[in-house]
C-alpha positions in Angstrom: -0.1 -0.1 -0.4 1.4 3.4 -1.1 1.7 6.2 1.7 -0.1 9.5 0.7 0.8 13.0 2.5 -1.7 14.8 4.8 -0.9 17.9 7.0 -2.1 17.8 10.1 -2.0 19.7 13.4 -2.4 19.7 17.1 -6.3 20.5 18.6 -6.8 21.6 21.3 -10.6 21.7 21.7 -12.2 18.0 22.6 -15.3 18.9 23.6 -18.7 18.7 22.0 -18.9 22.3 21.5 -15.0 22.8 20.4 -15.5 19.9 17.1 -18.7 22.0 16.1 -16.6 24.8 16.0 -13.8 23.5 14.4 -16.1 21.4 11.8 -17.8 24.9 10.6 -14.2 26.5 10.1 -13.3 23.5 7.6 -11.3 21.3 10.2 -11.8 17.6 11.3 -11.5 16.3 14.5 -8.9 13.4 14.8 -7.0 11.5 17.1 -3.8 9.7 16.7 -3.4 6.2 18.9 -0.2 4.0 19.2 1.4 1.4 20.5 4.2 3.7 22.3 3.1 6.6 22.3 -0.4 8.0 24.3 -3.3 9.6 21.7 -3.3 12.8 20.9 -5.9 14.9 19.7 -5.5 16.2 16.0 -7.6 18.3 13.3 -7.0 18.0 9.3 -8.1 19.8 6.7 -11.5 18.9 5.8 -11.2 19.2 1.7 -8.2 17.4 1.8 -9.3 14.5 4.0 -12.4 14.1 1.6 -10.3 13.9 -1.4 -8.0 11.1 -0.1 -10.8 9.1 0.9 -13.0 9.5 -2.5 -9.6 8.9 -4.7 -8.9 5.6 -3.0 -10.1 2.0 -3.4 -11.3 1.8 0.3 -10.9 3.5 3.2 -8.0 1.8 4.3 -5.3 4.3 3.8 -1.8 4.5 4.5 -0.7 8.1 5.3 2.2 10.2 5.8 1.5 12.4 8.7 3.0 16.0 8.6 1.8 17.4 12.4 2.5 20.9 12.4 4.0 22.6 15.4 4.8 19.0 17.4 7.8 17.4 18.9 7.5 14.5 16.3 5.7 16.3 13.1 6.6 13.3 10.7 4.1 10.0 11.6 3.4 6.7 9.4 -0.1 5.9 10.2 -3.6 3.4 9.0 -6.7 5.2 8.8 -8.5 3.3 11.5 -11.9 4.6 11.1 -13.6 7.3 9.3 -17.1 8.1 10.7 -19.4 9.8 8.2 -22.3 12.2 8.6 -26.1 10.1 8.1 -27.4 12.5 6.2 -24.9 14.0 3.4 -22.2 11.6 4.1 -19.2 14.5 4.5 -16.8 13.2 7.2 -17.5 14.3 10.7 -14.3 12.5 12.7 -11.2 10.8 12.1 -9.5 7.7 13.9 -5.5 7.2 13.0 -3.2 3.8 14.3 0.7 5.1 14.0 2.8 2.5 12.6 6.1 1.2 12.0 7.4 0.7 8.4 9.0 -2.6 9.6 6.6 -4.0 12.0 4.0 -6.3 10.4 0.0 -5.0 11.2 -3.3 -6.9 11.0 -6.2 -5.0 9.3 -9.1 -5.7 7.6 -9.2 -5.6 3.3 -12.4 -5.6 1.3 -12.8 -8.6 -1.2 -14.1 -7.1 -4.6 -15.0 -10.1 -7.7 -14.2 -9.8 -11.4 -15.7 -11.6 -14.2 -19.0 -14.2 -14.6 -18.9 -17.0 -13.3 -18.6 -20.2 -15.0 -21.8 -22.5 -13.0 -23.6 -18.7 -13.8 -23.1 -18.1 -17.2 -23.9 -22.2 -18.3 -26.0 -23.6 -15.5 -28.0 -21.0 -14.3 -26.3 -20.9 -10.8 -25.6 -18.0 -8.7 -22.8 -16.4 -7.6 -23.0 -16.1 -3.2 -20.6 -13.6 -1.6 -19.7 -15.1 2.0 -16.9 -13.3 3.0 -16.8 -9.1 2.1 -13.8 -8.8 4.3 -10.3 -10.5 4.9 -8.2 -10.3 7.8 -4.5 -9.6 6.8 -1.3 -9.7 8.1 1.9 -7.7 6.9 3.8 -4.8 7.0 2.2 -1.6 6.5 3.6 -1.1 2.8 2.8 -4.4 1.6 -1.1 -4.6 2.7 -3.5 -3.9 -0.5 -6.4 -1.9 -0.6 -9.0 -4.4 -1.8 -8.6 -8.1 -2.7 -9.6 -9.0 -6.0 -10.7 -12.8 -6.8 -11.5 -13.7 -10.3 -14.2 -15.9 -10.6 -14.5 -16.6 -14.1 -13.7 -20.6 -13.7 -16.3 -20.8 -10.9 -18.4 -24.3 -11.7 -21.3 -24.5 -10.4 -21.4 -26.2 -6.5 -17.8 -25.2 -6.0 -16.4 -22.1 -4.1 -13.4 -20.0 -3.2 -12.2 -21.1 0.1 -10.0 -18.7 2.5 -6.5 -20.8 2.0 -6.9 -20.2 -1.7 -7.1 -16.8 -1.9 -4.2 -15.2 -3.8 -2.1 -12.8 -2.1 1.2 -10.9 -2.8 4.5 -12.5 -1.2 4.5 -11.2 2.6 0.7 -11.0 3.0 -0.7 -13.5 5.2 -4.3 -14.5 5.1 -6.0 -14.8 8.7 -8.4 -17.6 9.8 -9.5 -21.0 8.9 -8.4 -21.6 5.4 -11.8 -24.2 4.8 -14.3 -21.2 5.1 -15.7 -19.9 1.6 -15.4 -16.5 0.1 -17.5 -17.1 -3.0 -19.4 -19.9 -4.0 -21.6 -20.8 -7.0 -24.9 -22.6 -5.6 -27.9 -23.4 -7.2 -31.3 -21.2 -6.9 -33.8 -22.2 -5.0 -36.9 -23.5 -6.0 -40.6 -22.1 -4.9 -41.1 -25.0 -2.9 -37.5 -25.0 -1.3 -38.5 -21.1 -0.5 -42.0 -22.1 1.0 -40.2 -24.9 2.9 -37.4 -22.2 4.2 -40.2 -19.9 5.5 -42.3 -23.1 6.7 -39.4 -23.9 8.9 -38.5 -20.9 9.8 -38.7 -20.6 14.0 -41.4 -19.1 15.8 -40.2 -15.7 17.4 -40.6 -16.4 21.3 -43.0 -13.5 21.6 -45.4 -15.0 19.0 -45.1 -18.3 20.9 -46.2 -16.3 24.1 -49.1 -14.7 21.9 -50.7 -18.1 20.4 -50.3 -20.0 24.0 -52.4 -17.6 25.7 -55.1 -17.3 22.8 -55.4 -21.0 22.8 -55.5 -20.5 26.9 -58.0 -18.1 26.8 -59.6 -20.6 23.9 -59.5 -23.6 25.8 -60.9 -21.8 29.1 -64.0 -20.5 27.0 -64.5 -24.2 26.1 -64.6 -25.7 29.2 -67.2 -22.9 30.6 -69.1 -23.4 27.5 -70.7 -27.0 28.6 -71.0 -26.1 32.2 -73.3 -23.0 31.3 -74.9 -24.7 28.7 -75.4 -27.9 31.1 -76.8 -25.5 33.7 -79.1 -24.5 31.5 -80.6 -27.6 30.4 -80.4 -28.3 34.4 -82.5 -25.5 35.0 -85.2 -26.1 32.3 -85.2 -29.7 33.1 -86.1 -28.7 36.7 -88.2 -26.2 35.7 -89.8 -28.7 33.6 -89.9 -31.2 36.5 -90.9 -28.7 39.7 -93.9 -27.4 37.1 -95.1 -30.9 36.5 -94.8 -31.8 40.2 -96.8 -28.7 41.1 -99.1 -29.5 38.9 -99.6 -33.3 40.1 -99.8 -31.7 43.5 -102.6 -29.1 42.9 -104.6 -31.8 40.8 -104.3 -34.4 44.2 -105.3 -31.1 46.4 -108.4 -30.6 43.9 -109.8 -34.2 43.7 -109.2 -34.8 47.2 -111.0 -31.3 48.5 -114.8 -32.5 46.9 -114.2 -35.5 48.0 -113.8 -34.5 51.8 -116.4 -32.0 51.5 -118.6 -34.6 49.6 -117.8 -37.1 53.0 -119.2 -34.1 55.2 -122.1 -33.5 53.3 -123.5 -36.7 54.2 -122.6 -36.6 58.0 -124.6 -33.4 58.0 -127.9 -34.8 56.1 -127.9 -37.8 58.2 -127.9 -35.7 61.6 -131.1 -33.6 60.3 -132.6 -36.8 59.2 -132.4 -38.7 63.2 -133.4 -35.2 64.5 -136.4 -34.9 62.6 -137.3 -38.2 63.3 -136.8 -37.9 67.1 -139.3 -35.4 67.3 -142.1 -37.5 65.1 -142.0 -39.9 67.7 
């Protein structure tokens, strides 16, 4: 990786209000870290920094920092992180990591593919990009800005693994060598898409909601027969009570005339006896 020159100066304003004031003047707040030195607040020109980023293949930049009015004016550093504004994408803050020319460093490097895979062109496969960044270890000036992988010869069902990625001498690819970086796979059929959707595990919240609804349904189902039985029992009891009351009333009505009939002859007999005695 070729280093590019960048001017910087020490920064005294470190609070949020100071950073806002700094940006309004066309500068960007920055910080530089180093294993042998304490972190130091810097400021760089916004236009110059954005121009460097726009003309590079990635944000992995190796810069020769010239720090104005500093005891160590010359620094070799990697751009560690760049913070952008979420709306206009302007650079808000930059983190630099100071490195040494003769000391290896580890960075994440983006992966790009070139060519049309044979499995896609001839067999209707789909190119799957599994890893978009690879971890590399090398001297700062041996690091590539990005990795290019040619997929032209990649057939259906085949993959290019981490151990098969070609890098320059002095550059080491870190990680499990059997992990695929890019692969060509068969496209999913509609049945497989449906099966994958059906096999998708239900979220915990959905399970609880379904369980609650089920419990409510079961409770209602348990209560419904009881209510129906009560209504049925009440109706049956009413019918039974009405029938019993009717029988009792009929019996009473039948018994009353008999009683009156029994008493009536007794009174008539006594009167007849009295009239007979008078005649005698």
